[in-house]
C-alpha positions as CSV (number, residue, x, y, z in Angstrom):
1,M,99.4,75.7,86.8
2,T,97.7,74.0,89.8
3,K,98.1,70.6,91.4
4,K,94.9,69.5,89.8
5,D,96.4,70.6,86.3
6,L,99.4,68.2,87.1
7,T,97.1,65.4,88.1
8,D,95.1,65.8,84.8
9,Y,98.2,66.1,82.6
10,L,99.5,62.9,84.1
11,S,96.2,61.0,83.7
12,Y,95.8,62.2,80.3
13,N,99.2,61.8,78.7
14,F,100.3,58.7,80.6
15,G,97.3,56.8,80.9
16,F,97.0,57.0,84.8
17,T,93.9,57.0,86.7
18,K,93.1,60.3,88.4
19,S,93.5,58.8,91.7
20,V,96.9,57.3,90.8
21,S,98.1,60.4,89.4
22,N,96.7,62.5,92.4
23,T,98.7,60.1,94.7
24,V,101.9,60.4,92.7
25,V,102.0,64.3,92.7
26,S,100.9,64.1,96.4
27,N,103.9,62.0,97.2
28,I,106.3,64.1,95.2
29,F,105.1,67.2,96.9
30,D,105.3,65.6,100.4
31,E,108.7,64.3,99.9
32,I,109.9,67.8,98.5
33,K,108.4,69.4,101.8
34,N,110.0,66.7,104.1
35,A,113.4,67.0,102.5
36,I,113.4,70.9,102.9
37,A,112.0,70.4,106.6
38,R,115.1,68.0,107.2
39,G,117.5,70.7,106.0
40,E,118.3,68.9,102.8
41,R,118.9,70.6,99.5
42,V,116.2,69.9,96.9
43,K,117.6,70.2,93.2
44,L,115.2,69.6,90.3
45,K,117.5,69.5,87.2
46,G,116.4,72.0,84.6
47,F,114.1,73.7,87.0
48,G,116.0,75.0,90.2
49,V,117.1,74.5,93.8
50,F,115.2,74.7,97.0
51,T,117.2,75.3,100.3
52,R,116.3,76.3,103.9
53,K,118.0,79.1,105.6
54,T,117.8,80.0,109.2
55,V,117.4,83.8,109.9
56,K,119.1,84.9,113.2
57,S,117.0,86.4,116.0
58,R,117.3,90.1,116.3
59,I,116.0,93.2,118.0
60,C,113.5,95.0,116.2
61,R,111.5,98.1,116.8
62,D,107.5,98.5,117.0
63,P,106.9,101.4,114.7
64,R,103.7,102.3,116.5
65,N,105.2,103.0,119.9
66,G,108.9,102.9,119.5
67,E,109.6,99.8,122.0
68,R,112.2,97.2,121.2
69,V,110.4,93.9,120.3
70,D,112.7,90.7,120.2
71,S,112.2,88.7,116.8
72,P,113.0,85.3,117.3
73,S,115.1,83.0,114.8
74,K,113.1,81.8,111.8
75,K,113.5,79.5,109.1
76,K,112.7,80.2,105.5
77,V,112.6,78.5,102.1
78,L,114.8,79.9,99.3
79,F,114.5,79.0,95.7
80,K,117.1,79.6,93.1
81,V,116.0,79.2,89.2
82,S,118.3,77.1,87.0
83,K,120.1,78.6,84.2
84,E,118.2,76.5,81.7
85,L,114.9,77.7,83.0
86,K,116.0,81.4,83.0
87,K,117.2,80.9,79.3
88,F,113.8,79.4,78.4
89,I,111.7,82.0,79.9
90,N,113.7,84.8,78.5
91,S,114.1,83.5,74.9
């Protein structure tokens, strides 16, 4: 499912215009992105939880020449599926 599919679904099932439904979907995605960027936990009941984790910096090895390379700390997004969604998918 794509963003366009969501906007089409909203416009067809709830009677919104396509521009209004596109604005709604865009605003929801933007707020989820902003919340994750602020380090907040985003919980969508029945779907899952988005969280942000900071990975520590470390020393790696370049496989081509064996030199040590510093890997800076990074932030990554984690997603944990809810029990309801797991149960729905597996049934």
